[in-house]
BAFI-3210 file (N, C-alpha, C; in Angstrom, 3 decimals, decimal comma, padded with zeros to 6 digits):
// residues 68
n [1|2|3|4|5|6|7|8|9|10|11|12|13|14|15|16|17|18|19|20|21|22|23|24|25|26|27|28|29|30|31|32|33|34|35|36|37|38|39|40|41|42|43|44|45|46|47|48|49|50|51|52|53|54|55|56|57|58|59|60|61|62|63|64|65|66|67|68]
n.u [002,956|000,413|-000,263|000,634|002,106|002,068|003,931|005,570|003,239|001,636|004,237|005,121|001,900|002,182|004,440|007,222|010,483|011,745|014,269|014,198|012,248|012,659|014,785|012,907|010,920|012,504|014,112|016,746|017,747|018,151|016,385|014,065|013,845|013,780|010,850|009,361|009,927|008,236|009,985|009,543|009,459|007,535|005,611|006,975|004,610|004,704|007,002|004,766|003,489|004,643|005,589|002,330|002,184|004,801|003,606|000,319|-001,478|-003,475|-003,400|-004,602|-003,670|-001,277|-000,643|-002,177|-004,069|-005,257|-006,210|-004,251]
n.v [-007,551|-009,277|-009,326|-007,251|-006,034|-004,647|-004,462|-002,043|000,175|-001,242|-000,919|002,304|002,452|001,529|002,830|000,971|000,620|-001,228|-002,547|-003,015|-004,474|-006,779|-008,080|-008,599|-011,174|-012,824|-012,404|-011,235|-008,032|-007,834|-010,278|-009,298|-006,643|-007,903|-009,031|-006,911|-005,298|-006,785|-008,714|-010,901|-014,682|-016,429|-016,720|-017,436|-019,256|-018,859|-016,856|-014,855|-015,357|-014,213|-011,857|-010,274|-011,015|-009,465|-007,100|-006,894|-007,215|-008,612|-011,159|-010,270|-007,230|-007,165|-008,589|-007,875|-008,329|-006,744|-006,210|-006,956]
n.w [-020,264|-019,477|-016,214|-013,498|-011,575|-007,960|-006,298|-005,201|-005,317|-002,236|-000,399|-000,832|000,379|002,582|003,265|003,379|003,096|000,311|000,700|003,188|002,942|001,310|002,887|005,120|003,919|003,168|000,297|-002,103|-002,771|-005,558|-006,732|-005,259|-007,170|-009,772|-009,469|-009,296|-010,650|-012,793|-014,473|-014,054|-014,930|-012,989|-009,682|-006,521|-004,554|-001,518|-001,435|-002,187|000,498|001,978|001,211|001,573|003,968|005,305|004,629|004,531|003,803|000,875|-001,685|-003,864|-004,301|-004,785|-006,822|-010,040|-012,539|-016,257|-018,980|-022,629]
ca.u [002,763|-001,378|-000,800|001,006|002,787|001,702|004,711|005,579|002,239|001,586|005,340|004,799|001,224|002,653|005,885|008,679|011,696|012,422|014,968|013,590|011,163|013,343|015,439|011,723|010,949|013,746|015,249|018,095|016,539|018,009|015,370|012,940|013,368|012,884|009,757|008,688|009,808|007,892|010,400|009,801|008,395|007,605|006,569|006,184|003,349|005,819|006,980|003,828|002,402|005,421|005,013|001,204|002,053|005,024|003,264|-000,529|-002,032|-003,734|-003,092|-005,244|-003,545|-000,260|-001,766|-002,750|-004,434|-004,576|-006,201|-003,725]
ca.v [-009,147|-008,341|-009,178|-006,579|-006,249|-004,200|-003,788|-000,746|000,467|-001,634|-000,474|003,511|002,674|000,895|003,442|001,024|000,754|-001,916|-003,381|-003,284|-005,750|-008,023|-008,877|-009,299|-012,432|-013,589|-013,166|-010,140|-007,215|-008,113|-010,682|-008,215|-006,140|-008,582|-008,802|-005,347|-004,736|-007,434|-009,193|-012,759|-015,667|-016,232|-016,352|-018,555|-019,123|-018,536|-015,828|-014,045|-014,932|-013,624|-010,199|-010,682|-010,986|-008,466|-006,142|-006,960|-007,645|-010,087|-010,766|-009,017|-005,803|-007,633|-009,240|-006,924|-008,981|-006,023|-007,023|-006,175]
ca.w [-019,669|-018,969|-015,108|-013,175|-010,041|-007,212|-005,363|-005,668|-005,053|-001,207|-000,302|-000,333|001,444|004,580|004,140|003,379|002,001|-000,591|001,506|004,089|002,741|001,099|004,658|005,507|002,584|003,128|-000,868|-002,691|-002,942|-007,207|-006,741|-005,432|-008,404|-011,057|-009,372|-008,883|-012,981|-014,111|-015,036|-013,671|-015,317|-011,790|-008,023|-005,495|-003,511|-000,255|-001,750|-001,974|001,359|003,200|001,046|001,961|005,207|005,767|003,335|005,734|002,541|000,530|-003,041|-004,762|-004,075|-005,260|-008,380|-011,026|-014,118|-017,603|-020,554|-023,211]
c.u [001,134|-001,752|000,687|001,291|002,505|002,475|004,460|004,208|001,990|003,325|005,100|003,333|001,943|004,690|006,577|009,667|011,973|013,732|014,708|012,252|011,644|013,905|014,088|010,900|011,860|014,995|015,997|017,248|017,242|017,092|014,213|012,211|013,062|011,473|008,637|008,693|009,098|008,377|010,104|008,843|006,974|007,030|005,447|005,068|003,607|006,539|005,917|002,925|003,447|005,443|003,833|001,602|003,125|004,412|001,799|-001,251|-002,751|-003,145|-002,952|-004,596|-001,898|000,418|-002,296|-003,463|-004,795|-005,112|-005,321|-004,904]
c.v [-007,943|-009,088|-008,189|-006,359|-004,749|-003,845|-002,995|-000,150|-000,083|-001,338|001,052|003,413|002,589|001,294|002,971|000,640|-000,908|-003,261|-004,197|-005,264|-007,218|-008,790|-009,199|-011,009|-013,488|-013,363|-011,627|-009,660|-007,030|-008,713|-009,873|-007,317|-005,954|-008,386|-007,986|-004,970|-005,271|-008,544|-011,089|-012,886|-016,510|-016,317|-017,431|-018,293|-018,731|-016,974|-014,988|-014,346|-014,562|-012,236|-009,962|-010,274|-009,292|-006,734|-005,937|-005,900|-008,455|-010,300|-010,166|-007,795|-006,224|-007,174|-008,519|-008,118|-007,539|-006,348|-006,741|-005,596]
c.w [-018,935|-017,718|-014,790|-011,450|-009,025|-006,017|-004,451|-004,540|-002,237|000,042|000,283|000,102|003,299|004,231|003,914|002,367|001,234|000,188|002,548|004,374|002,502|002,387|004,874|005,057|003,592|000,987|-001,184|-003,255|-004,799|-007,629|-006,998|-006,783|-009,751|-010,846|-009,379|-010,582|-013,741|-014,636|-014,778|-014,575|-013,841|-010,601|-007,121|-004,745|-002,158|-000,080|-002,035|-001,120|001,663|002,770|001,520|002,930|005,886|005,686|004,192|004,214|001,763|-001,575|-003,665|-005,219|-004,526|-006,671|-008,548|-012,612|-015,395|-018,814|-021,161|-024,457]
res [m|p|i|i|i|n|v|d|v|m|l|a|r|r|k|m|q|s|q|e|l|a|e|k|i|g|i|t|q|a|n|l|s|i|l|k|t|g|k|a|k|a|v|k|l|s|t|l|e|a|i|c|k|a|l|d|c|q|p|g|d|i|l|e|y|v|k|n]
***
C-alpha cells in the first residue's frame, strides 16, 4: 500500500508506549495495532486528530505517501 502509517516512529520520538496512546485516544490496543501495521482500510479523522493531539504532531508526521 502506498500510504505508510508512522505511528511507531512518533511513539518512539515521544517515548510513549502503544498502550498509553490507545488509552489516551480511546481505542483498543488491537485497533491501534491494525492501524500501526498498515492493515487498516480507513482512518477516522477524529482518530487521526486524537493521535496528533496525544503525540503533539501533525497529520503529515503520521501519514506518508510512497510511490510503488
